Structures are given as structure tokens and as C-alpha cells.
C-alpha positions as CSV (number, residue, x, y, z in Angstrom):
1,X,-96.8,20.9,-17.3
2,X,-95.6,19.3,-20.5
3,X,-98.9,17.7,-21.2
4,X,-100.7,20.9,-21.1
5,X,-98.3,22.5,-23.5
6,X,-98.7,19.6,-26.0
7,X,-102.4,20.0,-25.9
8,X,-102.0,23.7,-26.4
9,X,-99.9,23.1,-29.5
10,X,-102.5,20.7,-30.7
11,X,-105.4,23.0,-30.4
12,X,-103.3,25.9,-32.0
13,X,-102.6,23.5,-35.0
14,X,-106.2,22.5,-35.2
15,X,-107.6,26.0,-35.0
16,X,-107.4,27.0,-38.8
17,X,-109.6,24.0,-39.6
18,X,-112.3,25.4,-37.6
19,X,-112.5,28.6,-39.4
20,X,-114.9,28.6,-42.4
21,X,-113.4,29.5,-45.7
22,X,-114.0,33.0,-46.7
23,X,-114.7,32.7,-50.6
24,X,-113.1,35.6,-52.6
25,X,-115.4,35.0,-55.9
26,X,-116.9,38.3,-56.8
27,X,-120.5,38.7,-57.7
28,X,-119.4,39.8,-61.5
29,X,-117.6,36.4,-61.6
30,X,-120.6,34.2,-60.9
31,X,-122.3,32.5,-63.8
32,X,-126.0,32.7,-64.1
33,X,-126.3,28.9,-65.0
34,X,-126.3,27.2,-61.4
35,X,-124.9,24.0,-62.6
36,X,-121.9,25.6,-64.4
37,X,-121.2,27.7,-61.3
38,X,-121.2,24.7,-58.9
39,X,-118.8,23.0,-61.2
40,X,-116.6,26.2,-61.5
41,X,-116.6,26.3,-57.6
42,X,-115.5,22.4,-57.3
43,X,-112.9,22.9,-59.9
44,X,-111.8,26.3,-58.2
45,X,-111.6,24.6,-54.8
46,X,-108.9,22.2,-56.2
47,X,-106.7,24.7,-57.6
48,X,-103.9,26.2,-55.7
49,X,-103.5,30.3,-55.8
50,X,-99.9,30.6,-57.3
51,X,-99.6,33.9,-55.3
52,X,-100.8,32.7,-51.8
53,X,-100.0,28.9,-52.3
54,X,-101.8,27.6,-49.1
55,X,-105.3,28.7,-50.8
56,X,-107.5,27.6,-53.3
57,X,-108.1,30.1,-55.9
58,X,-111.8,30.1,-54.7
59,X,-110.7,31.5,-51.3
60,X,-107.9,33.8,-52.6
61,X,-108.2,37.7,-53.1
62,X,-104.9,37.8,-55.4
63,X,-105.4,39.2,-58.8
64,X,-104.1,36.1,-60.4
65,X,-106.5,33.9,-58.5
66,X,-109.3,35.9,-60.0
67,X,-108.0,35.7,-63.6
68,X,-107.8,31.9,-63.0
69,X,-111.4,31.8,-61.6
70,X,-112.5,33.8,-64.7
71,X,-110.6,31.5,-67.0
72,X,-112.2,28.4,-65.6
73,X,-115.7,30.0,-66.2
74,X,-114.6,30.7,-69.7
75,X,-113.6,27.2,-70.4
76,X,-116.9,25.8,-68.7
77,X,-119.0,28.1,-71.0
78,X,-117.0,26.9,-74.0
79,X,-118.1,23.4,-73.1
80,X,-114.9,21.9,-71.7
81,X,-115.0,19.2,-69.2
82,X,-113.7,19.5,-65.6
83,X,-110.7,17.2,-66.6
84,X,-110.1,19.3,-69.7
85,X,-109.9,22.4,-67.6
86,X,-107.6,20.8,-65.1
87,X,-105.3,19.4,-67.8
88,X,-105.0,22.9,-69.6
89,X,-104.1,24.6,-66.3
90,X,-101.6,21.6,-65.3
91,X,-100.0,21.9,-68.8
92,X,-99.7,25.7,-68.4
93,X,-98.6,25.8,-64.7
94,X,-97.5,22.1,-63.7
95,X,-98.7,20.0,-61.0
96,X,-98.2,22.8,-58.4
97,X,-101.4,24.3,-59.4
98,X,-103.4,21.5,-58.0
99,X,-104.1,21.5,-54.3
100,X,-103.7,17.6,-54.3
101,X,-101.2,16.8,-56.9
102,X,-100.9,13.2,-58.2
103,X,-98.4,11.0,-57.0
104,X,-95.4,11.3,-59.9
105,X,-91.6,11.5,-59.8
106,X,-91.6,15.2,-59.1
107,X,-94.0,15.2,-56.5
108,X,-92.8,12.1,-54.7
109,X,-90.9,14.0,-52.2
110,X,-93.9,15.9,-51.4
111,X,-96.1,12.7,-50.9
112,X,-93.4,10.6,-49.0
113,X,-91.9,13.2,-46.7
114,X,-94.6,12.9,-44.1
115,X,-93.9,9.1,-43.9
116,X,-90.0,9.7,-43.8
117,X,-90.4,12.2,-40.8
118,X,-92.6,9.8,-39.1
119,X,-90.1,7.0,-39.4
120,X,-87.3,9.3,-38.3
121,X,-89.3,10.4,-35.3
122,X,-90.2,6.9,-34.2
123,X,-86.4,5.9,-34.5
124,X,-85.4,8.9,-32.5
125,X,-87.9,7.8,-29.9
126,X,-86.8,4.3,-29.9
127,X,-83.0,5.3,-29.7
128,X,-83.8,7.6,-26.8
129,X,-85.7,4.9,-24.8
130,X,-82.8,2.2,-25.5
131,X,-80.5,4.9,-24.1
132,X,-82.6,5.2,-20.9
133,X,-82.9,1.4,-20.6
134,X,-79.0,1.0,-20.7
135,X,-78.3,3.3,-17.9
136,X,-77.7,1.0,-14.9
137,X,-77.4,2.4,-11.1
138,X,-74.1,3.0,-9.8
139,X,-72.6,0.0,-7.8
140,X,-72.8,0.5,-4.1
141,X,-69.3,1.6,-2.2
142,X,-67.1,-1.0,-0.8
143,X,-66.6,-0.6,3.0
144,X,-63.1,0.8,2.3
145,X,-64.4,3.4,-0.1
146,X,-67.1,4.3,2.3
147,X,-64.6,4.8,5.0
148,X,-62.4,6.9,2.9
149,X,-65.4,9.0,1.7
150,X,-66.4,9.6,5.3
151,X,-62.8,10.8,6.2
152,X,-62.6,13.3,3.0
153,X,-66.1,14.6,3.9
154,X,-65.0,15.1,7.8
155,X,-68.0,12.9,8.9
156,X,-67.9,13.0,12.7
157,X,-69.1,9.3,12.6
158,X,-66.0,8.6,10.6
159,X,-63.9,9.9,13.4
160,X,-61.8,12.5,11.5
161,X,-62.0,16.4,10.6
162,X,-60.8,17.7,7.2
């Protein structure tokens, strides 16, 4: 029963991965230059929607995401490189705008927390298993203790009634 529950939880966690993203880019945003549009999509896919926070600006229907998509396309048309556009947005909004922020002092907790949680979980499992192994079976009753117990329980084989 426990294994089935864990399998169900695992499937539910993977379910969002099976759904294809719904691109929110509107037809009026799309650039006529196919190569620039591909670059815009690639950049937008790596930028976080500041409203939705778990979606890229390419996937978000939020007004701010649309504004950011348009801004990316304007910079591309002005001749900026992909890195210049990212740098501009990071300077304006911080590393939070990147879906995959770089490892830095202000993002260290974000990057290291999975490993810390994994270590804590492993330590909890080891500690739990140590406690299980430390349990020893109770020592058998002596003949005297066994006789007293029979008398207390009123066992007919012990010869007395309670």
C-alpha cells in the first residue's frame, strides 16, 4: 500500500513535465525575420515571468511578460546580442529574472538547498535505522517471574484464581 502511494505521488510530480508548454506569444509580437524570432524565443524561454514566477515570459499571458517579450524583440531589432539583452534585463530586474540564475552569493541558497535537504533526509534515515537496530528483544522471564505472572492472570495451569 505504501509503495503504491509513493508511486502515485511520483507520477503526480512528473505530470506537469508531460504537458507541452502553451506559448503565449501573440501574432502581433512575432518578428518577420525568422532568425531574429528564433533568437527572441530562445531568450524568452530563459527569462522568468515576474508575475507568474514559475513560467518563462514565452509561456506567460501576463501583461508584464508581453511587455518583456516586446522589449526583447526591440533590442534584437536594434542589433543587441543575446548576452547584451540578458545583461540589460538582469541589471534592471536582478538574477531573479533568469530561470536558471548563475551561482553567486545571492543565489547560493537556491542552488545549495536541494543538496542540504538531501543530506538532512539521508541523516534522518540513517538515524531512524540506527534506532531500529538498537532495539533488542526483551529478556525471557525467569521461572519465578513466570510463576508470579501465571498467578496474577489466574491461569488454571498455575493453580490459582484471581
